[in-house]
PQR file with spaces between the fields and no chain letter, atoms N, CA, C, O and H, PARSE charges and radii, in Angstrom:
ATOM       1  N    UNK     1     -36.364   32.170    8.757 -0.4000 1.5000
ATOM       2  CA   UNK     1     -36.675   32.883    9.684 -0.0000 2.0000
ATOM       3  C    UNK     1     -38.231   31.894   10.377  0.5500 1.7000
ATOM       4  O    UNK     1     -38.474   31.455   11.501 -0.5500 1.4000
ATOM       5  N    UNK     2     -38.676   31.877    9.625 -0.4000 1.5000
ATOM       6  CA   UNK     2     -39.845   30.783    9.984 -0.0000 2.0000
ATOM       7  C    UNK     2     -39.252   29.251   10.519  0.5500 1.7000
ATOM       8  O    UNK     2     -39.645   28.584   11.476 -0.5500 1.4000
ATOM       9  H    UNK     2     -38.478   32.234    8.712  0.4000 1.0000
ATOM      10  N    UNK     3     -38.392   29.018    9.744 -0.4000 1.5000
ATOM      11  CA   UNK     3     -38.021   27.725   10.507 -0.0000 2.0000
ATOM      12  C    UNK     3     -37.163   27.710   11.956  0.5500 1.7000
ATOM      13  O    UNK     3     -37.045   26.757   12.725 -0.5500 1.4000
ATOM      14  H    UNK     3     -38.073   29.560    8.967  0.4000 1.0000
ATOM      15  N    UNK     4     -36.803   28.580   12.040 -0.4000 1.5000
ATOM      16  CA   UNK     4     -36.070   28.753   13.448 -0.0000 2.0000
ATOM      17  C    UNK     4     -36.302   29.541   14.641  0.5500 1.7000
ATOM      18  O    UNK     4     -35.572   29.658   15.626 -0.5500 1.4000
ATOM      19  H    UNK     4     -36.899   29.354   11.415  0.4000 1.0000
ATOM      20  N    UNK     5     -37.668   30.175   14.353 -0.4000 1.5000
ATOM      21  CA   UNK     5     -38.415   30.799   14.996 -0.0000 2.0000
ATOM      22  C    UNK     5     -39.937   30.030   15.714  0.5500 1.7000
ATOM      23  O    UNK     5     -40.779   29.360   15.116 -0.5500 1.4000
ATOM      24  H    UNK     5     -38.261   30.080   13.553  0.4000 1.0000
ATOM      25  N    UNK     6     -39.896   30.414   17.169 -0.4000 1.5000
ATOM      26  CA   UNK     6     -40.831   29.229   18.132 -0.0000 2.0000
ATOM      27  C    UNK     6     -42.009   30.106   17.751  0.5500 1.7000
ATOM      28  O    UNK     6     -42.013   31.308   17.486 -0.5500 1.4000
ATOM      29  H    UNK     6     -39.212   30.958   17.655  0.4000 1.0000
ATOM      30  N    UNK     7     -43.083   29.167   17.785 -0.4000 1.5000
ATOM      31  CA   UNK     7     -44.132   29.820   17.977 -0.0000 2.0000
ATOM      32  C    UNK     7     -44.571   30.635   18.342  0.5500 1.7000
ATOM      33  O    UNK     7     -44.574   30.369   19.544 -0.5500 1.4000
ATOM      34  H    UNK     7     -43.079   28.191   18.000  0.4000 1.0000
ATOM      35  N    UNK     8     -45.215   31.987   18.201 -0.4000 1.5000
ATOM      36  CA   UNK     8     -45.394   32.931   18.608 -0.0000 2.0000
ATOM      37  C    UNK     8     -44.605   33.767   18.795  0.5500 1.7000
ATOM      38  O    UNK     8     -44.772   34.890   19.271 -0.5500 1.4000
ATOM      39  H    UNK     8     -45.213   32.203   17.225  0.4000 1.0000
ATOM      40  N    UNK     9     -43.247   33.035   18.257 -0.4000 1.5000
ATOM      41  CA   UNK     9     -42.027   34.236   18.423 -0.0000 2.0000
ATOM      42  C    UNK     9     -42.053   35.590   17.417  0.5500 1.7000
ATOM      43  O    UNK     9     -42.832   35.681   16.469 -0.5500 1.4000
ATOM      44  H    UNK     9     -43.112   32.123   17.871  0.4000 1.0000
ATOM      45  N    UNK    10     -41.474   36.201   17.632 -0.4000 1.5000
ATOM      46  CA   UNK    10     -41.535   37.689   17.278 -0.0000 2.0000
ATOM      47  C    UNK    10     -40.068   37.983   16.456  0.5500 1.7000
ATOM      48  O    UNK    10     -38.960   37.583   16.813 -0.5500 1.4000
ATOM      49  H    UNK    10     -40.841   36.128   18.402  0.4000 1.0000
ATOM      50  N    UNK    11     -40.427   38.894   15.112 -0.4000 1.5000
ATOM      51  CA   UNK    11     -39.088   38.980   14.002 -0.0000 2.0000
ATOM      52  C    UNK    11     -39.350   40.085   14.163  0.5500 1.7000
ATOM      53  O    UNK    11     -40.514   40.472   14.270 -0.5500 1.4000
ATOM      54  H    UNK    11     -41.327   39.219   14.822  0.4000 1.0000
ATOM      55  N    UNK    12     -38.124   41.005   14.228 -0.4000 1.5000
ATOM      56  CA   UNK    12     -38.054   42.242   14.055 -0.0000 2.0000
ATOM      57  C    UNK    12     -37.136   42.722   12.922  0.5500 1.7000
ATOM      58  O    UNK    12     -35.948   42.420   13.035 -0.5500 1.4000
ATOM      59  H    UNK    12     -37.179   40.691   14.140  0.4000 1.0000
ATOM      60  N    UNK    13     -37.679   43.723   11.395 -0.4000 1.5000
ATOM      61  CA   UNK    13     -37.023   43.778   10.139 -0.0000 2.0000
ATOM      62  C    UNK    13     -36.938   45.158   10.245  0.5500 1.7000
ATOM      63  O    UNK    13     -37.739   45.720   10.993 -0.5500 1.4000
ATOM      64  H    UNK    13     -38.645   43.969   11.304  0.4000 1.0000
ATOM      65  N    UNK    14     -36.017   45.889    9.559 -0.4000 1.5000
ATOM      66  CA   UNK    14     -36.359   46.863    8.854 -0.0000 2.0000
ATOM      67  C    UNK    14     -35.057   47.081    7.421  0.5500 1.7000
ATOM      68  O    UNK    14     -33.854   46.825    7.444 -0.5500 1.4000
ATOM      69  H    UNK    14     -35.367   45.433    8.951  0.4000 1.0000
ATOM      70  N    UNK    15     -35.718   47.512    6.552 -0.4000 1.5000
ATOM      71  CA   UNK    15     -35.047   47.830    5.141 -0.0000 2.0000
ATOM      72  C    UNK    15     -35.405   49.233    4.820  0.5500 1.7000
ATOM      73  O    UNK    15     -36.384   49.867    5.215 -0.5500 1.4000
ATOM      74  H    UNK    15     -36.695   47.721    6.534  0.4000 1.0000
ATOM      75  N    UNK    16     -34.185   49.709    3.823 -0.4000 1.5000
ATOM      76  CA   UNK    16     -34.563   51.223    3.544 -0.0000 2.0000
ATOM      77  C    UNK    16     -35.503   51.436    2.750  0.5500 1.7000
ATOM      78  O    UNK    16     -35.334   50.715    1.767 -0.5500 1.4000
ATOM      79  H    UNK    16     -33.390   49.194    3.502  0.4000 1.0000
ATOM      80  N    UNK    17     -36.580   52.165    2.636 -0.4000 1.5000
ATOM      81  CA   UNK    17     -37.774   52.080    1.730 -0.0000 2.0000
ATOM      82  C    UNK    17     -37.379   52.882    0.192  0.5500 1.7000
ATOM      83  O    UNK    17     -36.856   53.939   -0.160 -0.5500 1.4000
ATOM      84  H    UNK    17     -36.717   52.751    3.435  0.4000 1.0000
ATOM      85  N    UNK    18     -37.967   51.694   -0.432 -0.4000 1.5000
ATOM      86  CA   UNK    18     -37.577   51.841   -2.375 -0.0000 2.0000
ATOM      87  C    UNK    18     -36.569   52.082   -2.481  0.5500 1.7000
ATOM      88  O    UNK    18     -35.730   51.378   -1.920 -0.5500 1.4000
ATOM      89  H    UNK    18     -38.392   50.835   -0.145  0.4000 1.0000
ATOM      90  N    UNK    19     -36.193   53.183   -3.247 -0.4000 1.5000
ATOM      91  CA   UNK    19     -34.872   53.024   -3.945 -0.0000 2.0000
ATOM      92  C    UNK    19     -34.210   53.909   -3.159  0.5500 1.7000
ATOM      93  O    UNK    19     -33.106   54.066   -3.680 -0.5500 1.4000
ATOM      94  H    UNK    19     -36.875   53.755   -3.703  0.4000 1.0000
ATOM      95  N    UNK    20     -34.313   54.645   -2.066 -0.4000 1.5000
ATOM      96  CA   UNK    20     -34.009   55.626   -1.330 -0.0000 2.0000
ATOM      97  C    UNK    20     -32.942   54.909   -0.208  0.5500 1.7000
ATOM      98  O    UNK    20     -33.126   54.586    0.966 -0.5500 1.4000
ATOM      99  H    UNK    20     -35.210   54.518   -1.643  0.4000 1.0000
ATOM     100  N    UNK    21     -31.711   54.802   -1.118 -0.4000 1.5000
ATOM     101  CA   UNK    21     -31.182   53.881   -0.367 -0.0000 2.0000
ATOM     102  C    UNK    21     -29.679   54.637   -0.520  0.5500 1.7000
ATOM     103  O    UNK    21     -29.614   55.402   -1.481 -0.5500 1.4000
ATOM     104  H    UNK    21     -31.562   55.064   -2.071  0.4000 1.0000
ATOM     105  N    UNK    22     -28.612   54.532    0.207 -0.4000 1.5000
ATOM     106  CA   UNK    22     -27.218   55.171   -0.395 -0.0000 2.0000
ATOM     107  C    UNK    22     -26.101   54.184   -0.059  0.5500 1.7000
ATOM     108  O    UNK    22     -25.034   54.492    0.471 -0.5500 1.4000
ATOM     109  H    UNK    22     -28.665   53.910    0.988  0.4000 1.0000
ATOM     110  N    UNK    23     -26.526   52.804   -0.481 -0.4000 1.5000
ATOM     111  CA   UNK    23     -25.842   51.494   -0.468 -0.0000 2.0000
ATOM     112  C    UNK    23     -26.262   50.757   -1.593  0.5500 1.7000
ATOM     113  O    UNK    23     -27.443   50.447   -1.746 -0.5500 1.4000
ATOM     114  H    UNK    23     -27.393   52.553   -0.912  0.4000 1.0000
ATOM     115  N    UNK    24     -25.380   50.459   -2.386 -0.4000 1.5000
ATOM     116  CA   UNK    24     -25.231   49.475   -3.864 -0.0000 2.0000
ATOM     117  C    UNK    24     -25.655   48.250   -3.100  0.5500 1.7000
ATOM     118  O    UNK    24     -26.785   47.971   -3.501 -0.5500 1.4000
ATOM     119  H    UNK    24     -24.421   50.711   -2.262  0.4000 1.0000
ATOM     120  N    UNK    25     -25.246   47.349   -2.137 -0.4000 1.5000
ATOM     121  CA   UNK    25     -25.874   46.484   -1.907 -0.0000 2.0000
ATOM     122  C    UNK    25     -27.203   45.941   -1.784  0.5500 1.7000
ATOM     123  O    UNK    25     -27.537   44.764   -1.920 -0.5500 1.4000
ATOM     124  H    UNK    25     -24.328   47.576   -1.812  0.4000 1.0000
ATOM     125  N    UNK    26     -28.055   47.123   -1.462 -0.4000 1.5000
ATOM     126  CA   UNK    26     -29.509   46.661   -1.332 -0.0000 2.0000
ATOM     127  C    UNK    26     -30.039   46.364   -2.899  0.5500 1.7000
ATOM     128  O    UNK    26     -30.059   47.353   -3.632 -0.5500 1.4000
ATOM     129  H    UNK    26     -27.784   48.079   -1.351  0.4000 1.0000
ATOM     130  N    UNK    27     -30.363   45.405   -3.326 -0.4000 1.5000
ATOM     131  CA   UNK    27     -30.698   44.877   -5.012 -0.0000 2.0000
ATOM     132  C    UNK    27     -31.870   44.753   -4.592  0.5500 1.7000
ATOM     133  O    UNK    27     -32.466   45.159   -5.590 -0.5500 1.4000
ATOM     134  H    UNK    27     -30.347   44.602   -2.730  0.4000 1.0000
ATOM     135  N    UNK    28     -32.911   44.416   -3.631 -0.4000 1.5000
ATOM     136  CA   UNK    28     -34.225   44.645   -3.675 -0.0000 2.0000
ATOM     137  C    UNK    28     -34.817   45.896   -3.014  0.5500 1.7000
ATOM     138  O    UNK    28     -34.383   46.361   -1.960 -0.5500 1.4000
ATOM     139  H    UNK    28     -32.427   44.087   -2.820  0.4000 1.0000
ATOM     140  N    UNK    29     -35.931   46.450   -3.777 -0.4000 1.5000
ATOM     141  CA   UNK    29     -36.437   47.347   -3.244 -0.0000 2.0000
ATOM     142  C    UNK    29     -38.015   47.385   -2.352  0.5500 1.7000
ATOM     143  O    UNK    29     -38.962   46.967   -3.019 -0.5500 1.4000
ATOM     144  H    UNK    29     -36.283   46.072   -4.633  0.4000 1.0000
ATOM     145  N    UNK    30     -38.230   47.695   -1.401 -0.4000 1.5000
ATOM     146  CA   UNK    30     -39.424   47.953   -0.799 -0.0000 2.0000
ATOM     147  C    UNK    30     -40.108   48.602   -0.419  0.5500 1.7000
ATOM     148  O    UNK    30     -39.664   49.693   -0.059 -0.5500 1.4000
ATOM     149  H    UNK    30     -37.461   48.035   -0.859  0.4000 1.0000
ATOM     150  N    UNK    31     -41.631   48.335   -0.258 -0.4000 1.5000
ATOM     151  CA   UNK    31     -42.128   49.393    0.288 -0.0000 2.0000
ATOM     152  C    UNK    31     -43.016   48.492    1.601  0.5500 1.7000
ATOM     153  O    UNK    31     -42.921   47.325    1.981 -0.5500 1.4000
ATOM     154  H    UNK    31     -41.992   47.449   -0.550  0.4000 1.0000
ATOM     155  N    UNK    32     -43.915   49.681    2.063 -0.4000 1.5000
ATOM     156  CA   UNK    32     -44.748   48.804    3.016 -0.0000 2.0000
ATOM     157  C    UNK    32     -45.538   47.800    2.316  0.5500 1.7000
ATOM     158  O    UNK    32     -45.230   46.632    2.553 -0.5500 1.4000
ATOM     159  H    UNK    32     -43.992   50.628    1.754  0.4000 1.0000
ATOM     160  N    UNK    33     -46.465   48.010    1.527 -0.4000 1.5000
ATOM     161  CA   UNK    33     -47.362   46.904    0.709 -0.0000 2.0000
ATOM     162  C    UNK    33     -46.703   45.583    0.384  0.5500 1.7000
ATOM     163  O    UNK    33     -47.327   44.524    0.332 -0.5500 1.4000
ATOM     164  H    UNK    33     -46.715   48.959    1.335  0.4000 1.0000
ATOM     165  N    UNK    34     -44.962   45.751    0.093 -0.4000 1.5000
ATOM     166  CA   UNK    34     -44.588   44.483   -0.567 -0.0000 2.0000
ATOM     167  C    UNK    34     -44.210   43.881    0.564  0.5500 1.7000
ATOM     168  O    UNK    34     -44.495   42.683    0.545 -0.5500 1.4000
ATOM     169  H    UNK    34     -44.455   46.612    0.135  0.4000 1.0000
ATOM     170  N    UNK    35     -43.455   44.389    1.959 -0.4000 1.5000
ATOM     171  CA   UNK    35     -43.008   43.823    3.030 -0.0000 2.0000
ATOM     172  C    UNK    35     -43.972   43.286    3.742  0.5500 1.7000
ATOM     173  O    UNK    35     -43.709   42.403    4.558 -0.5500 1.4000
ATOM     174  H    UNK    35     -43.223   45.362    1.975  0.4000 1.0000
ATOM     175  N    UNK    36     -45.219   43.728    3.549 -0.4000 1.5000
ATOM     176  CA   UNK    36     -46.601   43.430    4.347 -0.0000 2.0000
ATOM     177  C    UNK    36     -46.822   42.402    3.494  0.5500 1.7000
ATOM     178  O    UNK    36     -46.615   41.424    4.212 -0.5500 1.4000
ATOM     179  H    UNK    36     -45.432   44.446    2.887  0.4000 1.0000
ATOM     180  N    UNK    37     -47.139   41.962    2.316 -0.4000 1.5000
ATOM     181  CA   UNK    37     -47.668   41.151    1.730 -0.0000 2.0000
ATOM     182  C    UNK    37     -46.376   39.608    1.746  0.5500 1.7000
ATOM     183  O    UNK    37     -46.657   38.430    1.522 -0.5500 1.4000
ATOM     184  H    UNK    37     -47.308   42.757    1.733  0.4000 1.0000
ATOM     185  N    UNK    38     -45.067   40.170    2.071 -0.4000 1.5000
ATOM     186  CA   UNK    38     -44.379   38.955    2.062 -0.0000 2.0000
ATOM     187  C    UNK    38     -44.405   38.305    3.253  0.5500 1.7000
ATOM     188  O    UNK    38     -44.287   37.080    3.253 -0.5500 1.4000
ATOM     189  H    UNK    38     -44.839   41.127    2.253  0.4000 1.0000
ATOM     190  N    UNK    39     -44.538   38.904    4.269 -0.4000 1.5000
ATOM     191  CA   UNK    39     -44.839   38.478    5.696 -0.0000 2.0000
ATOM     192  C    UNK    39     -46.157   37.592    5.902  0.5500 1.7000
ATOM     193  O    UNK    39     -46.103   36.517    6.501 -0.5500 1.4000
ATOM     194  H    UNK    39     -44.634   39.900    4.269  0.4000 1.0000
ATOM     195  N    UNK    40     -47.414   38.137    5.339 -0.4000 1.5000
ATOM     196  CA   UNK    40     -48.634   37.570    5.109 -0.0000 2.0000
ATOM     197  C    UNK    40     -48.647   36.401    4.231  0.5500 1.7000
ATOM     198  O    UNK    40     -49.583   35.647    4.496 -0.5500 1.4000
ATOM     199  H    UNK    40     -47.459   39.009    4.853  0.4000 1.0000
ATOM     200  N    UNK    41     -47.735   35.932    3.056 -0.4000 1.5000
ATOM     201  CA   UNK    41     -47.938   35.204    2.574 -0.0000 2.0000
ATOM     202  C    UNK    41     -47.101   34.182    3.240  0.5500 1.7000
ATOM     203  O    UNK    41     -47.649   33.142    2.874 -0.5500 1.4000
ATOM     204  H    UNK    41     -46.975   36.545    2.841  0.4000 1.0000
ATOM     205  N    UNK    42     -46.172   33.866    3.944 -0.4000 1.5000
ATOM     206  CA   UNK    42     -45.189   33.329    4.809 -0.0000 2.0000
ATOM     207  C    UNK    42     -45.902   33.144    6.213  0.5500 1.7000
ATOM     208  O    UNK    42     -45.286   33.109    7.278 -0.5500 1.4000
ATOM     209  H    UNK    42     -45.727   34.711    4.242  0.4000 1.0000
ATOM     210  N    UNK    43     -47.077   33.047    6.102 -0.4000 1.5000
ATOM     211  CA   UNK    43     -48.124   32.895    7.427 -0.0000 2.0000
ATOM     212  C    UNK    43     -47.485   33.720    8.930  0.5500 1.7000
ATOM     213  O    UNK    43     -47.638   33.487   10.129 -0.5500 1.4000
ATOM     214  H    UNK    43     -47.578   33.076    5.237  0.4000 1.0000
ATOM     215  N    UNK    44     -46.824   34.620    8.267 -0.4000 1.5000
ATOM     216  CA   UNK    44     -46.642   35.501    9.803 -0.0000 2.0000
ATOM     217  C    UNK    44     -47.979   36.743   10.198  0.5500 1.7000
ATOM     218  O    UNK    44     -48.536   37.404    9.322 -0.5500 1.4000
ATOM     219  H    UNK    44     -46.700   34.809    7.293  0.4000 1.0000
ATOM     220  N    UNK    45     -48.228   36.823   11.367 -0.4000 1.5000
ATOM     221  CA   UNK    45     -48.988   38.014   11.621 -0.0000 2.0000
ATOM     222  C    UNK    45     -48.225   39.150   11.742  0.5500 1.7000
ATOM     223  O    UNK    45     -47.266   39.156   12.514 -0.5500 1.4000
ATOM     224  H    UNK    45     -47.775   36.286   12.078  0.4000 1.0000
ATOM     225  N    UNK    46     -48.546   40.209   11.017 -0.4000 1.5000
ATOM     226  CA   UNK    46     -47.676   41.259   11.256 -0.0000 2.0000
ATOM     227  C    UNK    46     -48.481   42.167   12.175  0.5500 1.7000
ATOM     228  O    UNK    46     -49.692   42.382   12.130 -0.5500 1.4000
ATOM     229  H    UNK    46     -49.324   40.204   10.389  0.4000 1.0000
ATOM     230  N    UNK    47     -47.400   42.754   13.178 -0.4000 1.5000
ATOM     231  CA   UNK    47     -48.046   43.235   14.362 -0.0000 2.0000
ATOM     232  C    UNK    47     -47.989   45.310   14.418  0.5500 1.7000
ATOM     233  O    UNK    47     -48.481   46.280   14.993 -0.5500 1.4000
ATOM     234  H    UNK    47     -46.416   42.580   13.215  0.4000 1.0000
ATOM     235  N    UNK    48     -47.243   45.009   13.610 -0.4000 1.5000
ATOM     236  CA   UNK    48     -46.481   46.718   13.053 -0.0000 2.0000
ATOM     237  C    UNK    48     -45.777   46.779   12.158  0.5500 1.7000
ATOM     238  O    UNK    48     -44.766   46.085   12.048 -0.5500 1.4000
ATOM     239  H    UNK    48     -46.843   44.220   13.143  0.4000 1.0000
ATOM     240  N    UNK    49     -46.177   47.652   11.302 -0.4000 1.5000
ATOM     241  CA   UNK    49     -45.489   48.244   10.449 -0.0000 2.0000
ATOM     242  C    UNK    49     -45.623   49.986   10.328  0.5500 1.7000
ATOM     243  O    UNK    49     -46.641   50.656   10.504 -0.5500 1.4000
ATOM     244  H    UNK    49     -46.998   48.216   11.392  0.4000 1.0000
ATOM     245  N    UNK    50     -44.472   50.383   10.030 -0.4000 1.5000
ATOM     246  CA   UNK    50     -44.124   51.757   10.188 -0.0000 2.0000
ATOM     247  C    UNK    50     -42.492   52.442    9.634  0.5500 1.7000
ATOM     248  O    UNK    50     -41.421   51.855    9.784 -0.5500 1.4000
ATOM     249  H    UNK    50     -43.645   49.838    9.887  0.4000 1.0000
ATOM     250  N    UNK    51     -42.656   53.674    9.045 -0.4000 1.5000
ATOM     251  CA   UNK    51     -42.038   54.320    8.367 -0.0000 2.0000
ATOM     252  C    UNK    51     -41.211   54.802    9.676  0.5500 1.7000
ATOM     253  O    UNK    51     -41.867   55.350   10.561 -0.5500 1.4000
ATOM     254  H    UNK    51     -43.526   54.152    8.923  0.4000 1.0000
ATOM     255  N    UNK    52     -39.460   54.595    9.908 -0.4000 1.5000
ATOM     256  CA   UNK    52     -38.634   55.421   10.890 -0.0000 2.0000
ATOM     257  C    UNK    52     -37.313   56.034   10.122  0.5500 1.7000
ATOM     258  O    UNK    52     -36.754   55.414    9.217 -0.5500 1.4000
ATOM     259  H    UNK    52     -38.927   54.150    9.189  0.4000 1.0000
ATOM     260  N    UNK    53     -36.923   57.192   10.541 -0.4000 1.5000
ATOM     261  CA   UNK    53     -35.793   57.722    9.445 -0.0000 2.0000
ATOM     262  C    UNK    53     -34.639   56.917    9.426  0.5500 1.7000
ATOM     263  O    UNK    53     -34.234   56.386   10.460 -0.5500 1.4000
ATOM     264  H    UNK    53     -37.377   57.696   11.276  0.4000 1.0000
ATOM     265  N    UNK    54     -34.053   56.775    8.300 -0.4000 1.5000
ATOM     266  CA   UNK    54     -32.814   55.907    7.921 -0.0000 2.0000
ATOM     267  C    UNK    54     -31.782   56.671    8.152  0.5500 1.7000
ATOM     268  O    UNK    54     -31.589   57.804    7.711 -0.5500 1.4000
ATOM     269  H    UNK    54     -34.382   57.207    7.460  0.4000 1.0000
ATOM     270  N    UNK    55     -30.724   55.683    9.254 -0.4000 1.5000
ATOM     271  CA   UNK    55     -29.806   56.304    9.744 -0.0000 2.0000
ATOM     272  C    UNK    55     -29.848   57.197   10.134  0.5500 1.7000
ATOM     273  O    UNK    55     -30.915   57.550   10.637 -0.5500 1.4000
ATOM     274  H    UNK    55     -30.881   54.762    9.612  0.4000 1.0000
ATOM     275  N    UNK    56     -28.694   58.106   10.132 -0.4000 1.5000
ATOM     276  CA   UNK    56     -28.694   59.478   10.416 -0.0000 2.0000
ATOM     277  C    UNK    56     -29.115   60.941    9.335  0.5500 1.7000
ATOM     278  O    UNK    56     -28.908   62.150    9.445 -0.5500 1.4000
ATOM     279  H    UNK    56     -27.828   57.819    9.724  0.4000 1.0000
ATOM     280  N    UNK    57     -29.845   60.013    8.222 -0.4000 1.5000
ATOM     281  CA   UNK    57     -30.162   60.838    6.995 -0.0000 2.0000
ATOM     282  C    UNK    57     -31.504   61.658    7.387  0.5500 1.7000
ATOM     283  O    UNK    57     -32.335   60.828    7.756 -0.5500 1.4000
ATOM     284  H    UNK    57     -30.014   59.031    8.132  0.4000 1.0000
ATOM     285  N    UNK    58     -31.806   62.406    7.421 -0.4000 1.5000
ATOM     286  CA   UNK    58     -33.250   63.103    7.567 -0.0000 2.0000
ATOM     287  C    UNK    58     -34.292   63.282    6.484  0.5500 1.7000
ATOM     288  O    UNK    58     -35.365   63.866    6.635 -0.5500 1.4000
ATOM     289  H    UNK    58     -31.132   63.081    7.121  0.4000 1.0000
ATOM     290  N    UNK    59     -33.875   62.742    5.434 -0.4000 1.5000
ATOM     291  CA   UNK    59     -34.603   63.130    3.907 -0.0000 2.0000
ATOM     292  C    UNK    59     -34.923   61.489    3.466  0.5500 1.7000
ATOM     293  O    UNK    59     -35.521   61.294    2.408 -0.5500 1.4000
ATOM     294  H    UNK    59     -33.004   62.267    5.312  0.4000 1.0000
ATOM     295  N    UNK    60     -34.542   60.434    4.237 -0.4000 1.5000
ATOM     296  CA   UNK    60     -34.384   58.852    3.682 -0.0000 2.0000
ATOM     297  C    UNK    60     -35.607   58.266    4.817  0.5500 1.7000
ATOM     298  O    UNK    60     -35.921   58.958    5.785 -0.5500 1.4000
ATOM     299  H    UNK    60     -34.057   60.592    5.096  0.4000 1.0000
ATOM     300  N    UNK    61     -36.102   57.199    4.612 -0.4000 1.5000
ATOM     301  CA   UNK    61     -36.726   56.537    5.529 -0.0000 2.0000
ATOM     302  C    UNK    61     -36.274   55.170    5.273  0.5500 1.7000
ATOM     303  O    UNK    61     -35.530   54.866    4.340 -0.5500 1.4000
ATOM     304  H    UNK    61     -35.846   56.637    3.825  0.4000 1.0000
ATOM     305  N    UNK    62     -36.828   54.226    6.273 -0.4000 1.5000
ATOM     306  CA   UNK    62     -36.515   52.604    6.647 -0.0000 2.0000
ATOM     307  C    UNK    62     -37.986   52.286    6.456  0.5500 1.7000
ATOM     308  O    UNK    62     -38.882   53.126    6.375 -0.5500 1.4000
ATOM     309  H    UNK    62     -37.432   54.473    7.030  0.4000 1.0000
ATOM     310  N    UNK    63     -38.114   51.052    6.399 -0.4000 1.5000
ATOM     311  CA   UNK    63     -39.642   50.399    7.024 -0.0000 2.0000
ATOM     312  C    UNK    63     -39.284   49.873    8.308  0.5500 1.7000
ATOM     313  O    UNK    63     -38.068   49.707    8.409 -0.5500 1.4000
ATOM     314  H    UNK    63     -37.386   50.370    6.465  0.4000 1.0000
ATOM     315  N    UNK    64     -39.829   49.613    9.141 -0.4000 1.5000
ATOM     316  CA   UNK    64     -39.823   48.650   10.294 -0.0000 2.0000
ATOM     317  C    UNK    64     -40.915   48.016   10.353  0.5500 1.7000
ATOM     318  O    UNK    64     -42.024   48.550   10.342 -0.5500 1.4000
ATOM     319  H    UNK    64     -40.817   49.748    9.059  0.4000 1.0000
ATOM     320  N    UNK    65     -40.645   46.550   10.435 -0.4000 1.5000
ATOM     321  CA   UNK    65     -41.910   45.417   10.815 -0.0000 2.0000
ATOM     322  C    UNK    65     -41.606   44.872   11.784  0.5500 1.7000
ATOM     323  O    UNK    65     -40.423   44.802   12.116 -0.5500 1.4000
ATOM     324  H    UNK    65     -39.744   46.116   10.444  0.4000 1.0000
ATOM     325  N    UNK    66     -42.802   44.222   12.655 -0.4000 1.5000
ATOM     326  CA   UNK    66     -42.499   43.269   13.507 -0.0000 2.0000
ATOM     327  C    UNK    66     -43.719   42.327   13.013  0.5500 1.7000
ATOM     328  O    UNK    66     -44.806   42.693   12.566 -0.5500 1.4000
ATOM     329  H    UNK    66     -43.763   44.279   12.385  0.4000 1.0000
ATOM     330  N    UNK    67     -43.320   41.238   13.184 -0.4000 1.5000
ATOM     331  CA   UNK    67     -44.214   39.897   12.806 -0.0000 2.0000
ATOM     332  C    UNK    67     -44.098   38.664   13.976  0.5500 1.7000
ATOM     333  O    UNK    67     -43.142   38.412   14.710 -0.5500 1.4000
ATOM     334  H    UNK    67     -42.437   40.941   13.547  0.4000 1.0000
ATOM     335  N    UNK    68     -45.378   38.013   13.885 -0.4000 1.5000
ATOM     336  CA   UNK    68     -45.482   37.062   14.523 -0.0000 2.0000
ATOM     337  C    UNK    68     -45.719   35.378   13.926  0.5500 1.7000
ATOM     338  O    UNK    68     -46.680   35.031   13.239 -0.5500 1.4000
ATOM     339  H    UNK    68     -46.155   38.218   13.290  0.4000 1.0000
ATOM     340  N    UNK    69     -44.752   34.604   14.320 -0.4000 1.5000
ATOM     341  CA   UNK    69     -44.417   33.131   13.644 -0.0000 2.0000
ATOM     342  C    UNK    69     -46.202   32.438   13.968  0.5500 1.7000
ATOM     343  O    UNK    69     -46.539   31.847   14.994 -0.5500 1.4000
ATOM     344  H    UNK    69     -43.972   34.885   14.878  0.4000 1.0000
ATOM     345  N    UNK    70     -46.674   32.598   13.334 -0.4000 1.5000
ATOM     346  CA   UNK    70     -48.141   32.099   12.939 -0.0000 2.0000
ATOM     347  C    UNK    70     -48.295   30.583   13.732  0.5500 1.7000
ATOM     348  O    UNK    70     -48.982   30.286   14.709 -0.5500 1.4000
ATOM     349  H    UNK    70     -46.401   33.077   12.500  0.4000 1.0000
ATOM     350  N    UNK    71     -47.325   29.712   12.859 -0.4000 1.5000
ATOM     351  CA   UNK    71     -47.130   27.897   13.148 -0.0000 2.0000
ATOM     352  C    UNK    71     -46.055   27.497   14.289  0.5500 1.7000
ATOM     353  O    UNK    71     -45.851   26.313   14.557 -0.5500 1.4000
ATOM     354  H    UNK    71     -46.767   29.953   12.065  0.4000 1.0000
């Protein structure tokens, strides 16, 4: 993302929260702290991070993050 995103460009990412996913293709599990740390260590500025409902499932959540390319 960093390589192709312009300076000050925004990236929008959503992932299932932790192990609460109904799809076996998601091999990595994230929570807010892990996702935040990944973007900060990649020199992004995190603008927003929040939990949102996962698809049409009322008991599951996703993490939504907006980050800005700092370089």
